N, CA, C and O atoms as a GROMACS GRO file, in nm:
protein
  496
    1MET      N    1   0.083  -0.118   0.000
    1MET     CA    2   0.000   0.000   0.000
    1MET      C    3   0.088   0.124   0.001
    1MET      O    4   0.186   0.131   0.075
    2LYS      N    5   0.055   0.221  -0.080
    2LYS     CA    6   0.129   0.346  -0.088
    2LYS      C    7   0.073   0.446   0.011
    2LYS      O    8  -0.047   0.448   0.039
    3ALA      N    9   0.164   0.531   0.064
    3ALA     CA   10   0.121   0.634   0.157
    3ALA      C   11   0.026   0.731   0.089
    3ALA      O   12   0.040   0.759  -0.030
    4MET      N   13  -0.070   0.782   0.163
    4MET     CA   14  -0.168   0.873   0.108
    4MET      C   15  -0.132   1.020   0.130
    4MET      O   16  -0.208   1.108   0.092
    5LEU      N   17  -0.017   1.046   0.192
    5LEU     CA   18   0.023   1.184   0.215
    5LEU      C   19   0.058   1.250   0.082
    5LEU      O   20   0.114   1.186  -0.008
    6SER      N   21   0.024   1.377   0.071
    6SER     CA   22   0.056   1.450  -0.050
    6SER      C   23   0.207   1.470  -0.060
    6SER      O   24   0.277   1.464   0.041
    7PRO      N   25   0.257   1.492  -0.181
    7PRO     CA   26   0.402   1.517  -0.196
    7PRO      C   27   0.450   1.633  -0.111
    7PRO      O   28   0.561   1.630  -0.059
    8LYS      N   29   0.366   1.737  -0.097
    8LYS     CA   30   0.405   1.852  -0.014
    8LYS      C   31   0.419   1.813   0.133
    8LYS      O   32   0.515   1.853   0.200
    9LYS      N   33   0.324   1.734   0.182
    9LYS     CA   34   0.329   1.689   0.321
    9LYS      C   35   0.447   1.597   0.344
    9LYS      O   36   0.515   1.605   0.447
   10LEU      N   37   0.471   1.509   0.248
   10LEU     CA   38   0.589   1.421   0.258
   10LEU      C   39   0.718   1.505   0.266
   10LEU      O   40   0.808   1.476   0.345
   11GLN      N   41   0.725   1.609   0.183
   11GLN     CA   42   0.843   1.697   0.184
   11GLN      C   43   0.855   1.767   0.319
   11GLN      O   44   0.966   1.783   0.370
   12ASN      N   45   0.743   1.808   0.378
   12ASN     CA   46   0.748   1.870   0.510
   12ASN      C   47   0.802   1.774   0.614
   12ASN      O   48   0.883   1.814   0.698
   13PHE      N   49   0.758   1.647   0.610
   13PHE     CA   50   0.811   1.547   0.703
   13PHE      C   51   0.958   1.521   0.676
   13PHE      O   52   1.036   1.505   0.770
   14ARG      N   53   0.998   1.516   0.550
   14ARG     CA   54   1.139   1.496   0.514
   14ARG      C   55   1.223   1.611   0.571
   14ARG      O   56   1.329   1.588   0.629
   15ASN      N   57   1.176   1.735   0.556
   15ASN     CA   58   1.248   1.852   0.608
   15ASN      C   59   1.259   1.844   0.760
   15ASN      O   60   1.366   1.870   0.816
   16LEU      N   61   1.149   1.809   0.828
   16LEU     CA   62   1.148   1.796   0.972
   16LEU      C   63   1.249   1.691   1.018
   16LEU      O   64   1.328   1.715   1.109
   17LEU      N   65   1.246   1.574   0.954
   17LEU     CA   66   1.337   1.466   0.990
   17LEU      C   67   1.481   1.502   0.961
   17LEU      O   68   1.570   1.474   1.042
   18ASP      N   69   1.506   1.564   0.846
   18ASP     CA   70   1.644   1.607   0.812
   18ASP      C   71   1.695   1.708   0.915
   18ASP      O   72   1.810   1.700   0.958
   19GLY      N   73   1.610   1.803   0.954
   19GLY     CA   74   1.652   1.904   1.050
   19GLY      C   75   1.685   1.843   1.186
   19GLY      O   76   1.786   1.876   1.247
   20THR      N   77   1.599   1.753   1.232
   20THR     CA   78   1.622   1.684   1.359
   20THR      C   79   1.749   1.601   1.354
   20THR      O   80   1.827   1.600   1.449
   21LEU      N   81   1.768   1.532   1.243
   21LEU     CA   82   1.888   1.452   1.225
   21LEU      C   83   2.015   1.538   1.233
   21LEU      O   84   2.111   1.501   1.299
   22GLY      N   85   2.013   1.652   1.164
   22GLY     CA   86   2.128   1.743   1.168
   22GLY      C   87   2.159   1.791   1.309
   22GLY      O   88   2.275   1.795   1.350
   23GLU      N   89   2.054   1.827   1.383
   23GLU     CA   90   2.073   1.876   1.520
   23GLU      C   91   2.133   1.765   1.608
   23GLU      O   92   2.226   1.791   1.685
   24LEU      N   93   2.081   1.644   1.598
   24LEU     CA   94   2.129   1.534   1.680
   24LEU      C   95   2.274   1.500   1.648
   24LEU      O   96   2.354   1.475   1.738
   25GLN      N   97   2.308   1.500   1.519
   25GLN     CA   98   2.446   1.469   1.481
   25GLN      C   99   2.540   1.579   1.526
   25GLN      O  100   2.653   1.550   1.564
   26SER      N  101   2.497   1.703   1.524
   26SER     CA  102   2.578   1.813   1.571
   26SER      C  103   2.605   1.801   1.721
   26SER      O  104   2.717   1.822   1.767
   27GLU      N  105   2.501   1.767   1.797
   27GLU     CA  106   2.516   1.749   1.942
   27GLU      C  107   2.612   1.634   1.972
   27GLU      O  108   2.695   1.643   2.062
   28ALA      N  109   2.600   1.527   1.896
   28ALA     CA  110   2.690   1.412   1.917
   28ALA      C  111   2.835   1.453   1.892
   28ALA      O  112   2.925   1.412   1.967
   29THR      N  113   2.858   1.530   1.789
   29THR     CA  114   2.994   1.576   1.758
   29THR      C  115   3.048   1.663   1.870
   29THR      O  116   3.164   1.649   1.910
   30LYS      N  117   2.964   1.754   1.922
   30LYS     CA  118   3.008   1.840   2.033
   30LYS      C  119   3.042   1.759   2.156
   30LYS      O  120   3.140   1.788   2.225
   31THR      N  121   2.960   1.657   2.185
   31THR     CA  122   2.986   1.573   2.302
   31THR      C  123   3.120   1.500   2.289
   31THR      O  124   3.199   1.496   2.383
   32VAL      N  125   3.143   1.442   2.174
   32VAL     CA  126   3.269   1.368   2.153
   32VAL      C  127   3.388   1.463   2.167
   32VAL      O  128   3.484   1.431   2.237
   33SER      N  129   3.383   1.578   2.102
   33SER     CA  130   3.496   1.670   2.108
   33SER      C  131   3.512   1.724   2.250
   33SER      O  132   3.624   1.743   2.298
   34GLY      N  133   3.399   1.749   2.318
   34GLY     CA  134   3.406   1.799   2.455
   34GLY      C  135   3.465   1.697   2.551
   34GLY      O  136   3.538   1.735   2.643
   35MET      N  137   3.436   1.571   2.533
   35MET     CA  138   3.487   1.469   2.623
   35MET      C  139   3.632   1.435   2.593
   35MET      O  140   3.707   1.398   2.683
   36THR      N  141   3.672   1.446   2.470
   36THR     CA  142   3.810   1.410   2.437
   36THR      C  143   3.907   1.524   2.467
   36THR      O  144   4.028   1.501   2.481
   37SER      N  145   3.857   1.647   2.476
   37SER     CA  146   3.946   1.761   2.499
   37SER      C  147   3.952   1.799   2.647
   37SER      O  148   4.027   1.889   2.684
   38TYR      N  149   3.877   1.732   2.729
   38TYR     CA  150   3.868   1.765   2.872
   38TYR      C  151   3.979   1.693   2.947
   38TYR      O  152   3.968   1.574   2.974
   39GLU      N  153   4.084   1.765   2.981
   39GLU     CA  154   4.201   1.703   3.045
   39GLU      C  155   4.229   1.766   3.181
   39GLU      O  156   4.344   1.800   3.210
   40GLU      N  157   4.128   1.782   3.263
   40GLU     CA  158   4.147   1.847   3.391
   40GLU      C  159   4.164   1.742   3.499
   40GLU      O  160   4.098   1.638   3.497
   41THR      N  161   4.254   1.769   3.593
   41THR     CA  162   4.269   1.679   3.706
   41THR      C  163   4.206   1.744   3.828
   41THR      O  164   4.206   1.866   3.842
   42PHE      N  165   4.155   1.663   3.914
   42PHE     CA  166   4.083   1.712   4.030
   42PHE      C  167   4.152   1.662   4.157
   42PHE      O  168   4.179   1.543   4.173
   43ALA      N  169   4.180   1.757   4.246
   43ALA     CA  170   4.236   1.718   4.376
   43ALA      C  171   4.128   1.657   4.464
   43ALA      O  172   4.155   1.570   4.546
   44ASP      N  173   4.007   1.702   4.446
   44ASP     CA  174   3.897   1.655   4.528
   44ASP      C  175   3.824   1.538   4.460
   44ASP      O  176   3.772   1.555   4.350
   45PRO      N  177   3.821   1.423   4.522
   45PRO     CA  178   3.754   1.308   4.463
   45PRO      C  179   3.604   1.335   4.436
   45PRO      O  180   3.547   1.277   4.344
   46THR      N  181   3.543   1.420   4.513
   46THR     CA  182   3.401   1.452   4.492
   46THR      C  183   3.382   1.526   4.359
   46THR      O  184   3.286   1.500   4.286
   47ASP      N  185   3.473   1.617   4.329
   47ASP     CA  186   3.466   1.688   4.201
   47ASP      C  187   3.480   1.589   4.085
   47ASP      O  188   3.409   1.598   3.985
   48ARG      N  189   3.573   1.495   4.100
   48ARG     CA  190   3.594   1.394   3.996
   48ARG      C  191   3.469   1.307   3.981
   48ARG      O  192   3.429   1.275   3.869
   49ALA      N  193   3.409   1.269   4.090
   49ALA     CA  194   3.289   1.186   4.087
   49ALA      C  195   3.174   1.262   4.021
   49ALA      O  196   3.095   1.203   3.947
   50THR      N  197   3.165   1.389   4.047
   50THR     CA  198   3.059   1.472   3.985
   50THR      C  199   3.080   1.477   3.835
   50THR      O  200   2.984   1.463   3.758
   51LEU      N  201   3.204   1.496   3.793
   51LEU     CA  202   3.235   1.498   3.649
   51LEU      C  203   3.197   1.365   3.585
   51LEU      O  204   3.134   1.363   3.480
   52GLU      N  205   3.235   1.255   3.647
   52GLU     CA  206   3.204   1.123   3.593
   52GLU      C  207   3.053   1.099   3.587
   52GLU      O  208   3.002   1.042   3.490
   53SER      N  209   2.983   1.142   3.689
   53SER     CA  210   2.838   1.128   3.690
   53SER      C  211   2.775   1.209   3.578
   53SER      O  212   2.685   1.161   3.509
   54ASP      N  213   2.822   1.332   3.559
   54ASP     CA  214   2.771   1.416   3.449
   54ASP      C  215   2.801   1.353   3.314
   54ASP      O  216   2.716   1.354   3.224
   55ARG      N  217   2.921   1.299   3.300
   55ARG     CA  218   2.955   1.233   3.173
   55ARG      C  219   2.868   1.111   3.146
   55ARG      O  220   2.824   1.090   3.033
   56ASN      N  221   2.843   1.032   3.247
   56ASN     CA  222   2.758   0.915   3.230
   56ASN      C  223   2.617   0.955   3.190
   56ASN      O  224   2.556   0.892   3.104
   57PHE      N  225   2.567   1.060   3.253
   57PHE     CA  226   2.435   1.111   3.219
   57PHE      C  227   2.432   1.156   3.072
   57PHE      O  228   2.340   1.122   2.998
   58THR      N  229   2.532   1.232   3.032
   58THR     CA  230   2.542   1.280   2.894
   58THR      C  231   2.550   1.164   2.796
   58THR      O  232   2.487   1.167   2.690
   59LEU      N  233   2.626   1.062   2.830
   59LEU     CA  234   2.639   0.945   2.741
   59LEU      C  235   2.507   0.869   2.730
   59LEU      O  236   2.474   0.817   2.623
   60ARG      N  237   2.432   0.862   2.838
   60ARG     CA  238   2.301   0.795   2.830
   60ARG      C  239   2.209   0.873   2.735
   60ARG      O  240   2.137   0.815   2.654
   61ILE      N  241   2.211   1.005   2.748
   61ILE     CA  242   2.129   1.086   2.657
   61ILE      C  243   2.173   1.065   2.512
   61ILE      O  244   2.089   1.047   2.424
   62ARG      N  245   2.302   1.068   2.488
   62ARG     CA  246   2.353   1.050   2.352
   62ARG      C  247   2.321   0.912   2.297
   62ARG      O  248   2.298   0.896   2.177
   63ASP      N  249   2.318   0.809   2.385
   63ASP     CA  250   2.282   0.676   2.338
   63ASP      C  251   2.135   0.674   2.295
   63ASP      O  252   2.101   0.611   2.195
   64ARG      N  253   2.050   0.741   2.369
   64ARG     CA  254   1.908   0.751   2.326
   64ARG      C  255   1.899   0.826   2.194
   64ARG      O  256   1.821   0.790   2.106
   65GLU      N  257   1.979   0.932   2.180
   65GLU     CA  258   1.978   1.009   2.055
   65GLU      C  259   2.031   0.926   1.940
   65GLU      O  260   1.982   0.937   1.828
   66ARG      N  261   2.131   0.842   1.967
   66ARG     CA  262   2.185   0.753   1.862
   66ARG      C  263   2.077   0.661   1.808
   66ARG      O  264   2.068   0.638   1.688
   67LYS      N  265   1.996   0.608   1.899
   67LYS     CA  266   1.884   0.522   1.858
   67LYS      C  267   1.783   0.600   1.777
   67LYS      O  268   1.728   0.550   1.679
   68LEU      N  269   1.758   0.725   1.818
   68LEU     CA  270   1.664   0.809   1.745
   68LEU      C  271   1.718   0.842   1.606
   68LEU      O  272   1.641   0.848   1.510
   69ILE      N  273   1.849   0.864   1.595
   69ILE     CA  274   1.910   0.891   1.464
   69ILE      C  275   1.884   0.772   1.371
   69ILE      O  276   1.848   0.792   1.255
   70ALA      N  277   1.900   0.650   1.421
   70ALA     CA  278   1.873   0.532   1.338
   70ALA      C  279   1.727   0.528   1.292
   70ALA      O  280   1.698   0.496   1.177
   71LYS      N  281   1.635   0.563   1.384
   71LYS     CA  282   1.492   0.564   1.348
   71LYS      C  283   1.463   0.671   1.246
   71LYS      O  284   1.382   0.650   1.155
   72ILE      N  285   1.527   0.788   1.258
   72ILE     CA  286   1.508   0.896   1.162
   72ILE      C  287   1.556   0.853   1.022
   72ILE      O  288   1.490   0.878   0.922
   73LYS      N  289   1.672   0.789   1.018
   73LYS     CA  290   1.725   0.741   0.890
   73LYS      C  291   1.630   0.640   0.826
   73LYS      O  292   1.609   0.642   0.705
   74GLU      N  293   1.573   0.552   0.908
   74GLU     CA  294   1.477   0.454   0.858
   74GLU      C  295   1.353   0.523   0.806
   74GLU      O  296   1.299   0.484   0.702
   75ALA      N  297   1.305   0.628   0.876
   75ALA     CA  298   1.187   0.702   0.832
   75ALA      C  299   1.215   0.772   0.700
   75ALA      O  300   1.129   0.775   0.612
   76LEU      N  301   1.334   0.829   0.684
   76LEU     CA  302   1.371   0.893   0.557
   76LEU      C  303   1.374   0.791   0.444
   76LEU      O  304   1.335   0.821   0.331
   77GLU      N  305   1.421   0.669   0.474
   77GLU     CA  306   1.417   0.563   0.372
   77GLU      C  307   1.275   0.528   0.334
   77GLU      O  308   1.247   0.501   0.217
   78ARG      N  309   1.185   0.526   0.432
   78ARG     CA  310   1.045   0.495   0.404
   78ARG      C  311   0.982   0.605   0.316
   78ARG      O  312   0.899   0.576   0.230
   79ILE      N  313   1.023   0.728   0.338
   79ILE     CA  314   0.974   0.837   0.253
   79ILE      C  315   1.022   0.813   0.109
   79ILE      O  316   0.945   0.829   0.014
   80GLU      N  317   1.149   0.774   0.095
   80GLU     CA  318   1.205   0.750  -0.038
   80GLU      C  319   1.137   0.633  -0.110
   80GLU      O  320   1.112   0.639  -0.230
   81ASN      N  321   1.108   0.526  -0.035
   81ASN     CA  322   1.052   0.409  -0.102
   81ASN      C  323   0.898   0.406  -0.103
   81ASN      O  324   0.838   0.309  -0.148
   82GLY      N  325   0.836   0.514  -0.053
   82GLY     CA  326   0.691   0.526  -0.062
   82GLY      C  327   0.611   0.455   0.044
   82GLY      O  328   0.490   0.440   0.029
   83THR      N  329   0.676   0.409   0.152
   83THR     CA  330   0.603   0.339   0.256
   83THR      C  331   0.586   0.422   0.384
   83THR      O  332   0.531   0.373   0.483
   84TYR      N  333   0.633   0.546   0.382
   84TYR     CA  334   0.620   0.633   0.499
   84TYR      C  335   0.472   0.658   0.525
   84TYR      O  336   0.396   0.686   0.432
   85GLY      N  337   0.431   0.648   0.652
   85GLY     CA  338   0.293   0.674   0.687
   85GLY      C  339   0.202   0.553   0.677
   85GLY      O  340   0.081   0.564   0.691
   86ILE      N  341   0.263   0.436   0.652
   86ILE     CA  342   0.187   0.310   0.643
   86ILE      C  343   0.227   0.224   0.763
   86ILE      O  344   0.345   0.204   0.789
   87CYS      N  345   0.128   0.173   0.836
   87CYS     CA  346   0.152   0.090   0.953
   87CYS      C  347   0.218  -0.042   0.909
   87CYS      O  348   0.170  -0.109   0.818
   88GLU      N  349   0.327  -0.076   0.973
   88GLU     CA  350   0.396  -0.199   0.936
   88GLU      C  351   0.328  -0.325   0.985
   88GLU      O  352   0.366  -0.435   0.945
   89VAL      N  353   0.227  -0.312   1.072
   89VAL     CA  354   0.154  -0.428   1.121
   89VAL      C  355   0.028  -0.454   1.036
   89VAL      O  356   0.010  -0.564   0.982
   90CYS      N  357  -0.058  -0.354   1.026
   90CYS     CA  358  -0.188  -0.374   0.960
   90CYS      C  359  -0.191  -0.323   0.816
   90CYS      O  360  -0.281  -0.359   0.741
   91GLY      N  361  -0.094  -0.241   0.777
   91GLY     CA  362  -0.091  -0.188   0.642
   91GLY      C  363  -0.181  -0.069   0.618
   91GLY      O  364  -0.192  -0.020   0.505
   92GLU      N  365  -0.247  -0.022   0.723
   92GLU     CA  366  -0.334   0.095   0.709
   92GLU      C  367  -0.252   0.223   0.720
   92GLU      O  368  -0.138   0.223   0.767
   93GLU      N  369  -0.313   0.330   0.676
   93GLU     CA  370  -0.247   0.462   0.684
   93GLU      C  371  -0.237   0.509   0.830
   93GLU      O  372  -0.332   0.494   0.907
   94ILE      N  373  -0.123   0.564   0.866
   94ILE     CA  374  -0.101   0.624   0.998
   94ILE      C  375  -0.154   0.768   0.989
   94ILE      O  376  -0.125   0.839   0.893
   95SER      N  377  -0.229   0.809   1.088
   95SER     CA  378  -0.288   0.943   1.082
   95SER      C  379  -0.179   1.050   1.078
   95SER      O  380  -0.071   1.034   1.134
   96GLU      N  381  -0.212   1.158   1.011
   96GLU     CA  382  -0.117   1.269   1.002
   96GLU      C  383  -0.087   1.328   1.140
   96GLU      O  384   0.025   1.369   1.168
   97ALA      N  385  -0.189   1.330   1.227
   97ALA     CA  386  -0.169   1.381   1.364
   97ALA      C  387  -0.065   1.296   1.438
   97ALA      O  388   0.021   1.349   1.509
   98ARG      N  389  -0.074   1.165   1.419
   98ARG     CA  390   0.025   1.077   1.486
   98ARG      C  391   0.162   1.098   1.428
   98ARG      O  392   0.260   1.100   1.502
   99LEU      N  393   0.172   1.114   1.298
   99LEU     CA  394   0.303   1.138   1.235
   99LEU      C  395   0.362   1.270   1.281
   99LEU      O  396   0.483   1.281   1.297
  100LYS      N  397   0.278   1.370   1.302
  100LYS     CA  398   0.330   1.499   1.351
  100LYS      C  399   0.380   1.484   1.494
  100LYS      O  400   0.482   1.543   1.530
  101ALA      N  401   0.310   1.406   1.575
  101ALA     CA  402   0.352   1.386   1.714
  101ALA      C  403   0.477   1.299   1.722
  101ALA      O  404   0.563   1.322   1.807
  102ARG      N  405   0.488   1.200   1.635
  102ARG     CA  406   0.601   1.107   1.635
  102ARG      C  407   0.636   1.072   1.492
  102ARG      O  408   0.591   0.969   1.441
  103PRO      N  409   0.716   1.157   1.425
  103PRO     CA  410   0.745   1.139   1.283
  103PRO      C  411   0.816   1.008   1.246
  103PRO      O  412   0.817   0.969   1.130
  104VAL      N  413   0.876   0.941   1.344
  104VAL     CA  414   0.950   0.817   1.315
  104VAL      C  415   0.865   0.694   1.336
  104VAL      O  416   0.913   0.582   1.318
  105THR      N  417   0.741   0.712   1.374
  105THR     CA  418   0.656   0.594   1.407
  105THR      C  419   0.636   0.504   1.286
  105THR      O  420   0.635   0.548   1.171
  106THR      N  421   0.621   0.375   1.317
  106THR     CA  422   0.593   0.277   1.212
  106THR      C  423   0.458   0.209   1.237
  106THR      O  424   0.416   0.121   1.162
  107LEU      N  425   0.391   0.250   1.343
  107LEU     CA  426   0.264   0.187   1.378
  107LEU      C  427   0.152   0.290   1.388
  107LEU      O  428   0.173   0.401   1.437
  108CYS      N  429   0.034   0.252   1.341
  108CYS     CA  430  -0.084   0.335   1.362
  108CYS      C  431  -0.120   0.331   1.510
  108CYS      O  432  -0.070   0.246   1.584
  109ILE      N  433  -0.205   0.421   1.552
  109ILE     CA  434  -0.238   0.428   1.695
  109ILE      C  435  -0.303   0.302   1.745
  109ILE      O  436  -0.278   0.261   1.858
  110ASP      N  437  -0.387   0.237   1.665
  110ASP     CA  438  -0.452   0.115   1.709
  110ASP      C  439  -0.351   0.001   1.733
  110ASP      O  440  -0.357  -0.069   1.834
  111CYS      N  441  -0.258  -0.015   1.639
  111CYS     CA  442  -0.157  -0.121   1.654
  111CYS      C  443  -0.060  -0.090   1.768
  111CYS      O  444  -0.015  -0.181   1.838
  112LYS      N  445  -0.027   0.039   1.788
  112LYS     CA  446   0.062   0.076   1.898
  112LYS      C  447  -0.007   0.053   2.031
  112LYS      O  448   0.056   0.005   2.125
  113THR      N  449  -0.135   0.085   2.040
  113THR     CA  450  -0.210   0.061   2.162
  113THR      C  451  -0.214  -0.089   2.194
  113THR      O  452  -0.194  -0.130   2.308
  114THR      N  453  -0.241  -0.169   2.093
  114THR     CA  454  -0.242  -0.316   2.110
  114THR      C  455  -0.105  -0.364   2.156
  114THR      O  456  -0.096  -0.448   2.245
  115GLN      N  457   0.002  -0.313   2.096
  115GLN     CA  458   0.136  -0.353   2.134
  115GLN      C  459   0.164  -0.319   2.282
  115GLN      O  460   0.217  -0.402   2.355
  116GLU      N  461   0.127  -0.199   2.323
  116GLU     CA  462   0.148  -0.159   2.462
  116GLU      C  463   0.069  -0.242   2.560
  116GLU      O  464   0.119  -0.276   2.667
  117VAL      N  465  -0.055  -0.278   2.526
  117VAL     CA  466  -0.137  -0.363   2.611
  117VAL      C  467  -0.074  -0.501   2.622
  117VAL      O  468  -0.068  -0.559   2.730
  118ASP      N  469  -0.027  -0.555   2.509
  118ASP     CA  470   0.039  -0.686   2.508
  118ASP      C  471   0.165  -0.684   2.595
  118ASP      O  472   0.191  -0.779   2.669
  119GLU      N  473   0.241  -0.578   2.585
  119GLU     CA  474   0.366  -0.568   2.666
  119GLU      C  475   0.333  -0.559   2.815
  119GLU      O  476   0.403  -0.616   2.898
  120LYS      N  477   0.227  -0.487   2.846
  120LYS     CA  478   0.186  -0.474   2.987
  120LYS      C  479   0.140  -0.609   3.041
  120LYS      O  480   0.173  -0.646   3.154
  121VAL      N  481   0.065  -0.683   2.959
  121VAL     CA  482   0.016  -0.815   3.001
  121VAL      C  483   0.134  -0.911   3.024
  121VAL      O  484   0.132  -0.990   3.118
  122ARG      N  485   0.233  -0.904   2.938
  122ARG     CA  486   0.351  -0.991   2.948
  122ARG      C  487   0.450  -0.939   3.054
  122ARG      O  488   0.548  -1.006   3.086
  123GLY      N  489   0.425  -0.822   3.107
  123GLY     CA  490   0.510  -0.769   3.212
  123GLY      C  491   0.644  -0.717   3.164
  123GLY      O  492   0.744  -0.730   3.233
  124MET      N  493   0.647  -0.657   3.044
  124MET     CA  494   0.772  -0.610   2.987
  124MET      C  495   0.798  -0.471   3.028
  124MET      O  496   0.900  -0.414   2.990
   0.00000   0.00000   0.00000
């Protein structure tokens, strides 16, 4: 099934995804350069622990962003191959409102709701 979004709307989603991708990649580059250039020694172990804690927090955020980057690239591929906006479970069109809220989604709201209920039942 082909997506029912107009070419203009698809272009808007492409622009949104490209912009988000650029921002995330820029932040990742800043984090890497910031962590590799930081050569300060601390006399106080508490200061050192605070720095390590902050770094760990930053790395967790960047790991989540890395996963989002992969999802954005997949969404851009779906735009290119004409399957963007189509639920991968039921094959129905994903609402434009859902795509605006979560542009990388691959599931319509009904299938996502079913998935979440199933996960809750299985205790995941």
